[in-house]
C-alpha atoms as an extended CHARMM CRD file, in Angstrom:
* protein
*
       283  EXT
         1         1  MET       CA            -78.7050000000      -58.9280000000      -29.9300000000  PROA      1               0.0000000000
         2         2  LEU       CA            -81.5000000000      -58.9870000000      -27.4630000000  PROA      2               0.0000000000
         3         3  PRO       CA            -84.1650000000      -56.3980000000      -28.2210000000  PROA      3               0.0000000000
         4         4  TRP       CA            -84.7480000000      -55.2890000000      -24.6190000000  PROA      4               0.0000000000
         5         5  LYS       CA            -81.1900000000      -53.7710000000      -24.7570000000  PROA      5               0.0000000000
         6         6  HSD       CA            -82.5120000000      -51.2040000000      -27.0120000000  PROA      6               0.0000000000
         7         7  LEU       CA            -85.2370000000      -49.9360000000      -24.5480000000  PROA      7               0.0000000000
         8         8  LYS       CA            -83.2240000000      -46.9080000000      -23.2770000000  PROA      8               0.0000000000
         9         9  ARG       CA            -85.5600000000      -45.7990000000      -20.3390000000  PROA      9               0.0000000000
        10        10  GLU       CA            -86.0260000000      -49.2600000000      -18.9370000000  PROA      10              0.0000000000
        11        11  ASN       CA            -82.4570000000      -50.1400000000      -19.1770000000  PROA      11              0.0000000000
        12        12  ALA       CA            -81.3430000000      -46.9140000000      -17.5010000000  PROA      12              0.0000000000
        13        13  LEU       CA            -83.8010000000      -47.6140000000      -14.6630000000  PROA      13              0.0000000000
        14        14  HSD       CA            -82.5000000000      -51.1750000000      -14.4320000000  PROA      14              0.0000000000
        15        15  ASP       CA            -78.9930000000      -49.9920000000      -14.1690000000  PROA      15              0.0000000000
        16        16  GLU       CA            -79.7290000000      -47.3490000000      -11.5810000000  PROA      16              0.0000000000
        17        17  ILE       CA            -81.8180000000      -49.7580000000       -9.3780000000  PROA      17              0.0000000000
        18        18  GLU       CA            -78.8750000000      -52.0690000000       -9.4140000000  PROA      18              0.0000000000
        19        19  GLU       CA            -76.4640000000      -49.4180000000       -8.3550000000  PROA      19              0.0000000000
        20        20  ILE       CA            -78.6510000000      -48.3920000000       -5.4750000000  PROA      20              0.0000000000
        21        21  LEU       CA            -79.1000000000      -51.9040000000       -4.2740000000  PROA      21              0.0000000000
        22        22  LYS       CA            -75.2810000000      -52.0590000000       -3.9900000000  PROA      22              0.0000000000
        23        23  LYS       CA            -75.1380000000      -48.8340000000       -2.0530000000  PROA      23              0.0000000000
        24        24  LEU       CA            -77.8170000000      -50.0640000000        0.3810000000  PROA      24              0.0000000000
        25        25  GLU       CA            -75.2540000000      -52.6450000000        1.6230000000  PROA      25              0.0000000000
        26        26  THR       CA            -73.5730000000      -49.5750000000        3.4160000000  PROA      26              0.0000000000
        27        27  ASP       CA            -75.9750000000      -46.7280000000        3.0800000000  PROA      27              0.0000000000
        28        28  HSD       CA            -79.5470000000      -46.9420000000        4.6030000000  PROA      28              0.0000000000
        29        29  SER       CA            -80.5120000000      -43.2410000000        4.4720000000  PROA      29              0.0000000000
        30        30  GLU       CA            -84.1620000000      -42.2290000000        3.8930000000  PROA      30              0.0000000000
        31        31  GLU       CA            -83.0250000000      -40.4460000000        0.7910000000  PROA      31              0.0000000000
        32        32  ILE       CA            -81.5900000000      -43.4770000000       -0.8920000000  PROA      32              0.0000000000
        33        33  LEU       CA            -84.7040000000      -45.5990000000        0.1060000000  PROA      33              0.0000000000
        34        34  HSD       CA            -87.1100000000      -43.0400000000       -1.3260000000  PROA      34              0.0000000000
        35        35  ARG       CA            -85.0610000000      -42.8130000000       -4.5760000000  PROA      35              0.0000000000
        36        36  LEU       CA            -85.1750000000      -46.7280000000       -4.7970000000  PROA      36              0.0000000000
        37        37  HSD       CA            -88.9800000000      -46.7250000000       -4.3160000000  PROA      37              0.0000000000
        38        38  ASP       CA            -89.5510000000      -44.0960000000       -7.1280000000  PROA      38              0.0000000000
        39        39  LEU       CA            -87.3210000000      -46.0720000000       -9.5170000000  PROA      39              0.0000000000
        40        40  GLN       CA            -88.8570000000      -49.4050000000       -8.8290000000  PROA      40              0.0000000000
        41        41  THR       CA            -92.3070000000      -47.9060000000       -9.1850000000  PROA      41              0.0000000000
        42        42  GLU       CA            -91.5650000000      -46.4670000000      -12.6290000000  PROA      42              0.0000000000
        43        43  TYR       CA            -89.8480000000      -49.6110000000      -13.7330000000  PROA      43              0.0000000000
        44        44  GLU       CA            -92.7600000000      -51.7810000000      -12.7330000000  PROA      44              0.0000000000
        45        45  HSD       CA            -95.0910000000      -49.2350000000      -14.5720000000  PROA      45              0.0000000000
        46        46  LEU       CA            -92.9870000000      -49.7950000000      -17.6970000000  PROA      46              0.0000000000
        47        47  ASP       CA            -93.2810000000      -53.6590000000      -17.1040000000  PROA      47              0.0000000000
        48        48  GLY       CA            -89.5000000000      -53.8020000000      -16.7090000000  PROA      48              0.0000000000
        49        49  TYR       CA            -89.5340000000      -56.8920000000      -14.6180000000  PROA      49              0.0000000000
        50        50  ASN       CA            -91.2380000000      -58.9250000000      -17.3650000000  PROA      50              0.0000000000
        51        51  ILE       CA            -89.3600000000      -57.4890000000      -20.4180000000  PROA      51              0.0000000000
        52        52  GLN       CA            -86.7720000000      -60.2140000000      -20.6830000000  PROA      52              0.0000000000
        53        53  TYR       CA            -89.3410000000      -62.9680000000      -20.6090000000  PROA      53              0.0000000000
        54        54  LYS       CA            -91.6660000000      -61.1800000000      -23.1890000000  PROA      54              0.0000000000
        55        55  ALA       CA            -88.7010000000      -60.4150000000      -25.4510000000  PROA      55              0.0000000000
        56        56  GLU       CA            -87.6520000000      -64.1960000000      -25.4180000000  PROA      56              0.0000000000
        57        57  GLU       CA            -91.2410000000      -65.1210000000      -26.0320000000  PROA      57              0.0000000000
        58        58  ILE       CA            -91.4170000000      -62.9100000000      -29.1120000000  PROA      58              0.0000000000
        59        59  LEU       CA            -88.0990000000      -63.9340000000      -30.4550000000  PROA      59              0.0000000000
        60        60  GLU       CA            -88.8290000000      -67.6130000000      -30.2580000000  PROA      60              0.0000000000
        61        61  GLY       CA            -92.1080000000      -67.0610000000      -31.8890000000  PROA      61              0.0000000000
        62        62  LEU       CA            -90.2340000000      -65.2870000000      -34.7890000000  PROA      62              0.0000000000
        63        63  GLY       CA            -87.9840000000      -68.3590000000      -35.1050000000  PROA      63              0.0000000000
        64        64  PHE       CA            -84.9750000000      -67.7530000000      -32.8900000000  PROA      64              0.0000000000
        65        65  THR       CA            -83.7650000000      -70.6190000000      -30.6890000000  PROA      65              0.0000000000
        66        66  THR       CA            -82.7780000000      -70.3530000000      -27.1070000000  PROA      66              0.0000000000
        67        67  LYS       CA            -79.1530000000      -70.5800000000      -28.1450000000  PROA      67              0.0000000000
        68        68  ASP       CA            -79.6200000000      -67.7250000000      -30.6520000000  PROA      68              0.0000000000
        69        69  LEU       CA            -80.7110000000      -65.2380000000      -27.8620000000  PROA      69              0.0000000000
        70        70  HSD       CA            -77.2550000000      -64.6150000000      -26.5670000000  PROA      70              0.0000000000
        71        71  ARG       CA            -75.3730000000      -64.3280000000      -29.9120000000  PROA      71              0.0000000000
        72        72  PRO       CA            -74.1460000000      -61.0080000000      -31.1780000000  PROA      72              0.0000000000
        73        73  LEU       CA            -76.5010000000      -59.2780000000      -33.7730000000  PROA      73              0.0000000000
        74        74  LYS       CA            -73.7030000000      -58.9840000000      -36.3270000000  PROA      74              0.0000000000
        75        75  GLU       CA            -73.5980000000      -62.7660000000      -36.6740000000  PROA      75              0.0000000000
        76        76  PHE       CA            -77.0300000000      -62.7780000000      -38.2180000000  PROA      76              0.0000000000
        77        77  SER       CA            -77.9580000000      -62.3570000000      -41.7260000000  PROA      77              0.0000000000
        78        78  GLY       CA            -79.9920000000      -59.2820000000      -42.9130000000  PROA      78              0.0000000000
        79        79  GLY       CA            -83.3320000000      -61.2570000000      -42.9290000000  PROA      79              0.0000000000
        80        80  TRP       CA            -82.7260000000      -62.3550000000      -39.2220000000  PROA      80              0.0000000000
        81        81  ARG       CA            -81.6990000000      -58.9030000000      -38.2110000000  PROA      81              0.0000000000
        82        82  MET       CA            -85.1250000000      -57.6160000000      -39.5750000000  PROA      82              0.0000000000
        83        83  ARG       CA            -86.7170000000      -60.1870000000      -37.3110000000  PROA      83              0.0000000000
        84        84  VAL       CA            -84.8910000000      -58.5730000000      -34.3860000000  PROA      84              0.0000000000
        85        85  MET       CA            -86.1090000000      -55.1990000000      -35.3190000000  PROA      85              0.0000000000
        86        86  LEU       CA            -89.6090000000      -56.5230000000      -35.5300000000  PROA      86              0.0000000000
        87        87  ALA       CA            -89.2840000000      -58.0620000000      -32.0550000000  PROA      87              0.0000000000
        88        88  LYS       CA            -88.1440000000      -54.7360000000      -30.7310000000  PROA      88              0.0000000000
        89        89  ILE       CA            -91.2150000000      -52.9780000000      -32.1290000000  PROA      89              0.0000000000
        90        90  LEU       CA            -93.6250000000      -55.6480000000      -30.8670000000  PROA      90              0.0000000000
        91        91  LEU       CA            -91.9450000000      -55.4640000000      -27.3670000000  PROA      91              0.0000000000
        92        92  LYS       CA            -92.6190000000      -51.8560000000      -27.1320000000  PROA      92              0.0000000000
        93        93  LYS       CA            -96.4330000000      -52.3580000000      -27.6800000000  PROA      93              0.0000000000
        94        94  PRO       CA            -97.1690000000      -48.9730000000      -29.1700000000  PROA      94              0.0000000000
        95        95  ASP       CA           -100.7830000000      -47.7500000000      -29.3000000000  PROA      95              0.0000000000
        96        96  LEU       CA           -100.5740000000      -47.6250000000      -33.1200000000  PROA      96              0.0000000000
        97        97  LEU       CA            -98.3150000000      -50.1500000000      -34.8460000000  PROA      97              0.0000000000
        98        98  LEU       CA            -97.2030000000      -49.5850000000      -38.3740000000  PROA      98              0.0000000000
        99        99  LEU       CA            -95.9380000000      -52.6930000000      -40.2680000000  PROA      99              0.0000000000
       100       100  ASP       CA            -94.6420000000      -52.4370000000      -43.9570000000  PROA      100             0.0000000000
       101       101  GLU       CA            -94.4240000000      -55.9140000000      -45.4700000000  PROA      101             0.0000000000
       102       102  PRO       CA            -93.7760000000      -57.7100000000      -42.0480000000  PROA      102             0.0000000000
       103       103  THR       CA            -93.8680000000      -61.1230000000      -43.5430000000  PROA      103             0.0000000000
       104       104  ASN       CA            -91.0840000000      -60.6020000000      -46.1100000000  PROA      104             0.0000000000
       105       105  HSD       CA            -88.3320000000      -62.1780000000      -43.9540000000  PROA      105             0.0000000000
       106       106  LEU       CA            -90.5570000000      -64.7480000000      -42.2220000000  PROA      106             0.0000000000
       107       107  ASP       CA            -90.8860000000      -68.3440000000      -42.7890000000  PROA      107             0.0000000000
       108       108  LEU       CA            -94.3940000000      -70.0380000000      -42.4890000000  PROA      108             0.0000000000
       109       109  PRO       CA            -94.2150000000      -70.9750000000      -38.7670000000  PROA      109             0.0000000000
       110       110  SER       CA            -93.2200000000      -67.3950000000      -37.9430000000  PROA      110             0.0000000000
       111       111  ILE       CA            -95.9420000000      -65.9060000000      -40.0490000000  PROA      111             0.0000000000
       112       112  GLN       CA            -98.4710000000      -68.0270000000      -38.3610000000  PROA      112             0.0000000000
       113       113  TRP       CA            -97.1120000000      -66.8630000000      -35.0710000000  PROA      113             0.0000000000
       114       114  LEU       CA            -97.3490000000      -63.3600000000      -35.9700000000  PROA      114             0.0000000000
       115       115  GLU       CA           -100.8980000000      -63.7670000000      -37.1370000000  PROA      115             0.0000000000
       116       116  GLU       CA           -101.8590000000      -65.0180000000      -33.7150000000  PROA      116             0.0000000000
       117       117  TYR       CA            -99.9390000000      -62.1930000000      -32.0290000000  PROA      117             0.0000000000
       118       118  LEU       CA           -101.7250000000      -59.6270000000      -34.0410000000  PROA      118             0.0000000000
       119       119  LYS       CA           -105.2000000000      -61.0900000000      -33.5610000000  PROA      119             0.0000000000
       120       120  ASN       CA           -104.6910000000      -60.5980000000      -29.7630000000  PROA      120             0.0000000000
       121       121  TYR       CA           -102.8550000000      -57.2200000000      -29.9860000000  PROA      121             0.0000000000
       122       122  GLU       CA           -104.4190000000      -54.6820000000      -27.7620000000  PROA      122             0.0000000000
       123       123  GLY       CA           -103.6100000000      -51.5200000000      -29.8190000000  PROA      123             0.0000000000
       124       124  ALA       CA           -104.3980000000      -50.5780000000      -33.3520000000  PROA      124             0.0000000000
       125       125  PHE       CA           -102.1340000000      -51.5040000000      -36.2330000000  PROA      125             0.0000000000
       126       126  ILE       CA           -101.8430000000      -50.6580000000      -39.9760000000  PROA      126             0.0000000000
       127       127  ILE       CA           -100.3380000000      -53.1930000000      -42.3780000000  PROA      127             0.0000000000
       128       128  VAL       CA            -98.9720000000      -52.6670000000      -45.8310000000  PROA      128             0.0000000000
       129       129  SER       CA            -98.5730000000      -56.0520000000      -47.3740000000  PROA      129             0.0000000000
       130       130  HSD       CA            -98.9320000000      -57.9920000000      -50.6100000000  PROA      130             0.0000000000
       131       131  ASP       CA            -99.6800000000      -61.1950000000      -48.6470000000  PROA      131             0.0000000000
       132       132  ARG       CA           -103.4480000000      -61.5070000000      -48.9740000000  PROA      132             0.0000000000
       133       133  TYR       CA           -103.7060000000      -64.5440000000      -46.8800000000  PROA      133             0.0000000000
       134       134  PHE       CA           -101.9960000000      -62.7840000000      -44.0140000000  PROA      134             0.0000000000
       135       135  LEU       CA           -104.1720000000      -59.7710000000      -44.4210000000  PROA      135             0.0000000000
       136       136  ASP       CA           -107.3000000000      -62.0820000000      -44.3910000000  PROA      136             0.0000000000
       137       137  LYS       CA           -106.2870000000      -63.3850000000      -41.0010000000  PROA      137             0.0000000000
       138       138  THR       CA           -105.2110000000      -60.2140000000      -39.4550000000  PROA      138             0.0000000000
       139       139  ILE       CA           -107.2220000000      -57.1210000000      -40.5080000000  PROA      139             0.0000000000
       140       140  ASP       CA           -110.8690000000      -55.8780000000      -40.1140000000  PROA      140             0.0000000000
       141       141  ILE       CA           -110.7170000000      -52.6950000000      -42.1440000000  PROA      141             0.0000000000
       142       142  THR       CA           -109.1050000000      -52.4470000000      -45.7350000000  PROA      142             0.0000000000
       143       143  ALA       CA           -108.0950000000      -49.1220000000      -47.0390000000  PROA      143             0.0000000000
       144       144  GLU       CA           -107.8170000000      -48.7700000000      -50.8280000000  PROA      144             0.0000000000
       145       145  ILE       CA           -105.7380000000      -45.9690000000      -52.3680000000  PROA      145             0.0000000000
       146       146  ALA       CA           -106.7390000000      -45.5570000000      -56.0620000000  PROA      146             0.0000000000
       147       147  ASN       CA           -107.5410000000      -42.6990000000      -58.4570000000  PROA      147             0.0000000000
       148       148  GLU       CA           -106.4610000000      -40.0280000000      -55.8830000000  PROA      148             0.0000000000
       149       149  LYS       CA           -108.8450000000      -41.3630000000      -53.3520000000  PROA      149             0.0000000000
       150       150  ILE       CA           -108.9160000000      -43.4230000000      -50.1730000000  PROA      150             0.0000000000
       151       151  THR       CA           -111.8470000000      -45.7820000000      -49.6870000000  PROA      151             0.0000000000
       152       152  LEU       CA           -112.4900000000      -47.7350000000      -46.5370000000  PROA      152             0.0000000000
       153       153  TYR       CA           -114.0780000000      -51.2700000000      -46.6260000000  PROA      153             0.0000000000
       154       154  PRO       CA           -115.1500000000      -52.7000000000      -43.2400000000  PROA      154             0.0000000000
       155       155  GLY       CA           -113.6600000000      -56.1030000000      -43.6910000000  PROA      155             0.0000000000
       156       156  ASN       CA           -110.5510000000      -58.2610000000      -44.5780000000  PROA      156             0.0000000000
       157       157  TYR       CA           -108.9840000000      -58.4950000000      -48.0370000000  PROA      157             0.0000000000
       158       158  SER       CA           -111.3240000000      -61.0580000000      -49.4260000000  PROA      158             0.0000000000
       159       159  PHE       CA           -114.3110000000      -58.9940000000      -48.3580000000  PROA      159             0.0000000000
       160       160  PHE       CA           -112.6850000000      -55.9010000000      -50.0800000000  PROA      160             0.0000000000
       161       161  LEU       CA           -112.4350000000      -57.7380000000      -53.4150000000  PROA      161             0.0000000000
       162       162  GLU       CA           -116.0620000000      -58.8110000000      -53.2740000000  PROA      162             0.0000000000
       163       163  GLU       CA           -117.3160000000      -55.4810000000      -52.1110000000  PROA      163             0.0000000000
       164       164  LYS       CA           -115.2660000000      -53.5520000000      -54.5710000000  PROA      164             0.0000000000
       165       165  ALA       CA           -116.6110000000      -55.6010000000      -57.4720000000  PROA      165             0.0000000000
       166       166  GLN       CA           -120.2590000000      -54.9570000000      -56.3520000000  PROA      166             0.0000000000
       167       167  ARG       CA           -119.5770000000      -51.2420000000      -55.9860000000  PROA      167             0.0000000000
       168       168  GLN       CA           -118.0840000000      -51.0670000000      -59.4400000000  PROA      168             0.0000000000
       169       169  GLU       CA           -120.8820000000      -52.9050000000      -60.9710000000  PROA      169             0.0000000000
       170       170  LEU       CA           -123.3840000000      -50.5930000000      -59.3080000000  PROA      170             0.0000000000
       171       171  GLN       CA           -121.4690000000      -47.4060000000      -60.2680000000  PROA      171             0.0000000000
       172       172  HSD       CA           -121.2010000000      -48.6190000000      -63.9310000000  PROA      172             0.0000000000
       173       173  ALA       CA           -124.8940000000      -49.3450000000      -63.9990000000  PROA      173             0.0000000000
       174       174  GLN       CA           -125.6310000000      -45.8360000000      -62.6050000000  PROA      174             0.0000000000
       175       175  PHE       CA           -123.2930000000      -44.2040000000      -65.0280000000  PROA      175             0.0000000000
       176       176  LYS       CA           -124.9480000000      -45.8860000000      -68.0230000000  PROA      176             0.0000000000
       177       177  ASN       CA           -128.4450000000      -44.9870000000      -66.7860000000  PROA      177             0.0000000000
       178       178  GLN       CA           -127.3590000000      -41.3940000000      -66.3420000000  PROA      178             0.0000000000
       179       179  GLN       CA           -125.8060000000      -41.2470000000      -69.7400000000  PROA      179             0.0000000000
       180       180  LYS       CA           -129.0610000000      -42.5180000000      -71.3240000000  PROA      180             0.0000000000
       181       181  TYR       CA           -131.1560000000      -39.9830000000      -69.3290000000  PROA      181             0.0000000000
       182       182  PHE       CA           -128.7080000000      -37.2050000000      -70.6600000000  PROA      182             0.0000000000
       183       183  SER       CA           -129.1140000000      -38.3940000000      -74.1510000000  PROA      183             0.0000000000
       184       184  GLU       CA           -132.8540000000      -38.3720000000      -74.0260000000  PROA      184             0.0000000000
       185       185  GLN       CA           -132.8930000000      -34.9450000000      -72.4870000000  PROA      185             0.0000000000
       186       186  GLN       CA           -130.4690000000      -33.7010000000      -75.1360000000  PROA      186             0.0000000000
       187       187  LYS       CA           -132.7310000000      -34.9410000000      -77.8000000000  PROA      187             0.0000000000
       188       188  LEU       CA           -135.7830000000      -32.9940000000      -76.4060000000  PROA      188             0.0000000000
       189       189  ILE       CA           -133.7330000000      -29.9560000000      -76.0540000000  PROA      189             0.0000000000
       190       190  ASP       CA           -132.5610000000      -29.9460000000      -79.6380000000  PROA      190             0.0000000000
       191       191  ARG       CA           -136.1230000000      -30.4140000000      -80.7230000000  PROA      191             0.0000000000
       192       192  PHE       CA           -137.4440000000      -27.6100000000      -78.5630000000  PROA      192             0.0000000000
       193       193  ARG       CA           -134.7810000000      -25.2730000000      -79.7650000000  PROA      193             0.0000000000
       194       194  ALA       CA           -136.1870000000      -25.2460000000      -83.2780000000  PROA      194             0.0000000000
       195       195  LYS       CA           -139.4780000000      -23.7760000000      -82.0880000000  PROA      195             0.0000000000
       196       196  ALA       CA           -139.8050000000      -20.3090000000      -80.9040000000  PROA      196             0.0000000000
       197       197  SER       CA           -142.7060000000      -21.2290000000      -78.5080000000  PROA      197             0.0000000000
       198       198  LYS       CA           -140.4850000000      -23.9960000000      -76.8970000000  PROA      198             0.0000000000
       199       199  ALA       CA           -137.2150000000      -22.2300000000      -76.6220000000  PROA      199             0.0000000000
       200       200  LYS       CA           -137.7130000000      -21.1950000000      -73.0220000000  PROA      200             0.0000000000
       201       201  MET       CA           -138.5240000000      -24.7600000000      -72.1340000000  PROA      201             0.0000000000
       202       202  ALA       CA           -135.2350000000      -25.8850000000      -73.7840000000  PROA      202             0.0000000000
       203       203  GLN       CA           -133.2230000000      -23.3340000000      -71.8440000000  PROA      203             0.0000000000
       204       204  SER       CA           -134.8100000000      -24.4990000000      -68.6040000000  PROA      204             0.0000000000
       205       205  ARG       CA           -133.9050000000      -28.1760000000      -69.3790000000  PROA      205             0.0000000000
       206       206  MET       CA           -130.3470000000      -27.1800000000      -70.2640000000  PROA      206             0.0000000000
       207       207  LYS       CA           -129.8180000000      -25.4460000000      -66.9580000000  PROA      207             0.0000000000
       208       208  MET       CA           -131.3760000000      -28.4370000000      -65.1500000000  PROA      208             0.0000000000
       209       209  LEU       CA           -128.8810000000      -30.8010000000      -66.7920000000  PROA      209             0.0000000000
       210       210  GLU       CA           -125.9530000000      -28.4500000000      -65.8030000000  PROA      210             0.0000000000
       211       211  ARG       CA           -126.8850000000      -28.8600000000      -62.0780000000  PROA      211             0.0000000000
       212       212  VAL       CA           -127.0500000000      -32.6250000000      -62.0900000000  PROA      212             0.0000000000
       213       213  GLU       CA           -124.1470000000      -34.1520000000      -60.3920000000  PROA      213             0.0000000000
       214       214  ARG       CA           -122.2050000000      -36.3920000000      -62.8580000000  PROA      214             0.0000000000
       215       215  ILE       CA           -121.6430000000      -40.0130000000      -62.0160000000  PROA      215             0.0000000000
       216       216  ASP       CA           -118.2300000000      -41.0930000000      -63.3040000000  PROA      216             0.0000000000
       217       217  ASP       CA           -117.7570000000      -44.4760000000      -65.0540000000  PROA      217             0.0000000000
       218       218  VAL       CA           -115.5120000000      -47.0670000000      -63.2550000000  PROA      218             0.0000000000
       219       219  GLU       CA           -111.7870000000      -46.1680000000      -63.8190000000  PROA      219             0.0000000000
       220       220  SER       CA           -109.2410000000      -49.1480000000      -64.0140000000  PROA      220             0.0000000000
       221       221  ASP       CA           -106.5550000000      -48.7720000000      -61.4370000000  PROA      221             0.0000000000
       222       222  ALA       CA           -104.4350000000      -51.4170000000      -62.9490000000  PROA      222             0.0000000000
       223       223  PRO       CA           -101.5700000000      -50.0780000000      -65.1940000000  PROA      223             0.0000000000
       224       224  THR       CA           -101.1300000000      -51.5080000000      -68.5910000000  PROA      224             0.0000000000
       225       225  VAL       CA            -97.7450000000      -52.8250000000      -69.3780000000  PROA      225             0.0000000000
       226       226  ARG       CA            -96.7740000000      -54.1650000000      -72.6970000000  PROA      226             0.0000000000
       227       227  ILE       CA            -93.3450000000      -56.0700000000      -72.9200000000  PROA      227             0.0000000000
       228       228  LYS       CA            -92.3210000000      -58.0600000000      -75.7960000000  PROA      228             0.0000000000
       229       229  PHE       CA            -89.4340000000      -60.5940000000      -75.8350000000  PROA      229             0.0000000000
       230       230  ASP       CA            -87.9420000000      -61.7760000000      -79.0910000000  PROA      230             0.0000000000
       231       231  VAL       CA            -87.1690000000      -65.5130000000      -78.6920000000  PROA      231             0.0000000000
       232       232  GLY       CA            -84.6700000000      -66.8080000000      -81.3090000000  PROA      232             0.0000000000
       233       233  HSD       CA            -85.7460000000      -70.4640000000      -80.8460000000  PROA      233             0.0000000000
       234       234  GLN       CA            -88.0870000000      -72.5470000000      -78.8510000000  PROA      234             0.0000000000
       235       235  PRO       CA            -86.4100000000      -74.2260000000      -75.9100000000  PROA      235             0.0000000000
       236       236  GLY       CA            -86.7090000000      -78.1040000000      -75.3820000000  PROA      236             0.0000000000
       237       237  LYS       CA            -89.1240000000      -79.6660000000      -73.0640000000  PROA      237             0.0000000000
       238       238  VAL       CA            -86.5580000000      -80.3070000000      -70.2980000000  PROA      238             0.0000000000
       239       239  LEU       CA            -84.7280000000      -77.0900000000      -69.3360000000  PROA      239             0.0000000000
       240       240  TYR       CA            -82.8260000000      -78.5570000000      -66.5810000000  PROA      240             0.0000000000
       241       241  GLU       CA            -82.2570000000      -81.8740000000      -64.8700000000  PROA      241             0.0000000000
       242       242  MET       CA            -80.5140000000      -82.7800000000      -61.6890000000  PROA      242             0.0000000000
       243       243  LYS       CA            -79.7460000000      -86.3450000000      -60.6740000000  PROA      243             0.0000000000
       244       244  ASN       CA            -78.6660000000      -87.7340000000      -57.2410000000  PROA      244             0.0000000000
       245       245  VAL       CA            -77.4040000000      -84.5490000000      -55.8510000000  PROA      245             0.0000000000
       246       246  SER       CA            -76.4540000000      -83.9000000000      -52.2150000000  PROA      246             0.0000000000
       247       247  LYS       CA            -75.6660000000      -80.4890000000      -50.5140000000  PROA      247             0.0000000000
       248       248  SER       CA            -74.8360000000      -79.8550000000      -46.9860000000  PROA      248             0.0000000000
       249       249  TYR       CA            -73.0680000000      -77.4800000000      -44.5010000000  PROA      249             0.0000000000
       250       250  PRO       CA            -71.3430000000      -78.5110000000      -41.3300000000  PROA      250             0.0000000000
       251       251  ASP       CA            -74.6680000000      -78.2170000000      -39.3030000000  PROA      251             0.0000000000
       252       252  ILE       CA            -77.3340000000      -78.0350000000      -42.0690000000  PROA      252             0.0000000000
       253       253  LYS       CA            -78.2660000000      -80.7250000000      -44.7280000000  PROA      253             0.0000000000
       254       254  ILE       CA            -79.7680000000      -79.0540000000      -47.7280000000  PROA      254             0.0000000000
       255       255  LEU       CA            -80.1610000000      -81.8400000000      -50.2590000000  PROA      255             0.0000000000
       256       256  ASP       CA            -79.8130000000      -85.5990000000      -49.7390000000  PROA      256             0.0000000000
       257       257  HSD       CA            -79.4190000000      -87.6600000000      -52.9500000000  PROA      257             0.0000000000
       258       258  THR       CA            -82.0630000000      -85.4760000000      -54.6250000000  PROA      258             0.0000000000
       259       259  SER       CA            -83.1920000000      -85.6740000000      -58.3700000000  PROA      259             0.0000000000
       260       260  PHE       CA            -85.6670000000      -83.5180000000      -60.2800000000  PROA      260             0.0000000000
       261       261  ALA       CA            -86.2350000000      -81.9940000000      -63.6160000000  PROA      261             0.0000000000
       262       262  ILE       CA            -87.4580000000      -78.5410000000      -64.6870000000  PROA      262             0.0000000000
       263       263  ASN       CA            -89.6420000000      -78.6790000000      -67.7780000000  PROA      263             0.0000000000
       264       264  ARG       CA            -90.7360000000      -75.8240000000      -69.9790000000  PROA      264             0.0000000000
       265       265  GLY       CA            -93.7360000000      -74.0460000000      -68.4690000000  PROA      265             0.0000000000
       266       266  ASP       CA            -93.1250000000      -75.2450000000      -64.9280000000  PROA      266             0.0000000000
       267       267  LYS       CA            -93.6270000000      -72.7380000000      -61.9320000000  PROA      267             0.0000000000
       268       268  ILE       CA            -91.4730000000      -73.5620000000      -59.1740000000  PROA      268             0.0000000000
       269       269  GLY       CA            -91.2690000000      -72.2690000000      -55.6170000000  PROA      269             0.0000000000
       270       270  PHE       CA            -88.7410000000      -73.1610000000      -52.8580000000  PROA      270             0.0000000000
       271       271  ILE       CA            -90.3120000000      -73.8470000000      -49.4870000000  PROA      271             0.0000000000
       272       272  SER       CA            -88.1270000000      -74.6200000000      -46.5440000000  PROA      272             0.0000000000
       273       273  ALA       CA            -86.9790000000      -73.2930000000      -43.1620000000  PROA      273             0.0000000000
       274       274  ASN       CA            -85.7540000000      -69.7130000000      -43.4820000000  PROA      274             0.0000000000
       275       275  GLY       CA            -82.3150000000      -69.5800000000      -44.8140000000  PROA      275             0.0000000000
       276       276  LYS       CA            -81.9620000000      -73.0640000000      -46.3660000000  PROA      276             0.0000000000
       277       277  ALA       CA            -83.4820000000      -72.0370000000      -49.6560000000  PROA      277             0.0000000000
       278       278  ASN       CA            -81.2880000000      -69.0350000000      -49.8660000000  PROA      278             0.0000000000
       279       279  GLN       CA            -78.1080000000      -71.2170000000      -49.2600000000  PROA      279             0.0000000000
       280       280  LEU       CA            -79.2160000000      -73.5550000000      -52.1030000000  PROA      280             0.0000000000
       281       281  CYS       CA            -80.0610000000      -70.8290000000      -54.5990000000  PROA      281             0.0000000000
       282       282  CYS       CA            -76.8390000000      -68.9230000000      -53.8880000000  PROA      282             0.0000000000
       283       283  GLU       CA            -74.5460000000      -71.8350000000      -54.6650000000  PROA      283             0.0000000000
């Protein structure tokens, strides 16, 4: 399961160094000593001697226990396997790190750990995420893709929202002013056209307007969705009620004499250590 097992070059160097160290018990030739030196130099350059420690540090930050570190990967659920893959990527420390919804399979403590890790990350990273709070704490440039354009904002997600609103307000005001200007000029052109002595002036103004760069009005990038549900009857106030319910597994207690009611209009979220809410919901 351990992610350093997937680092091919580092593992190949480690295995060859171990083989040469065994050979040195009986073979002390210059050739084998030089080979050992070259391998150890490359292994040290790849930070091979610290890989296991760093991998354990990352895995524990993502929620794994010390006992988990030696379990086979196949024993873990899909969400925990995604954490292992994330740990593998972080361990490699690429110059450019691409993360697509990295918080999807993480609980709150793991998300907080990842936030701190990325704050101190030496390389550049690009994150695609719907978690605005996570974005606020990790990024310093926001790229918006809308209306077939990419616009960069020098700040986090909250700054982007404020700056975008200001830009749209300014753009809409400029659009309205330009439309007013065009309307006024068109009235003059229509008036001049009626007089032979002013026809040349009217033609000149028309050409001038054609050369003016048009300002577009603000386009909405939010799609409109209309869904209608036909409800036969209004449900009662209490939709579901649970009284004094307990639920547990051999090594995990989920509920202990728990009671609650779900009323019409309630909005409920399950918050727990990763995996416990899934076990409860799937029963």
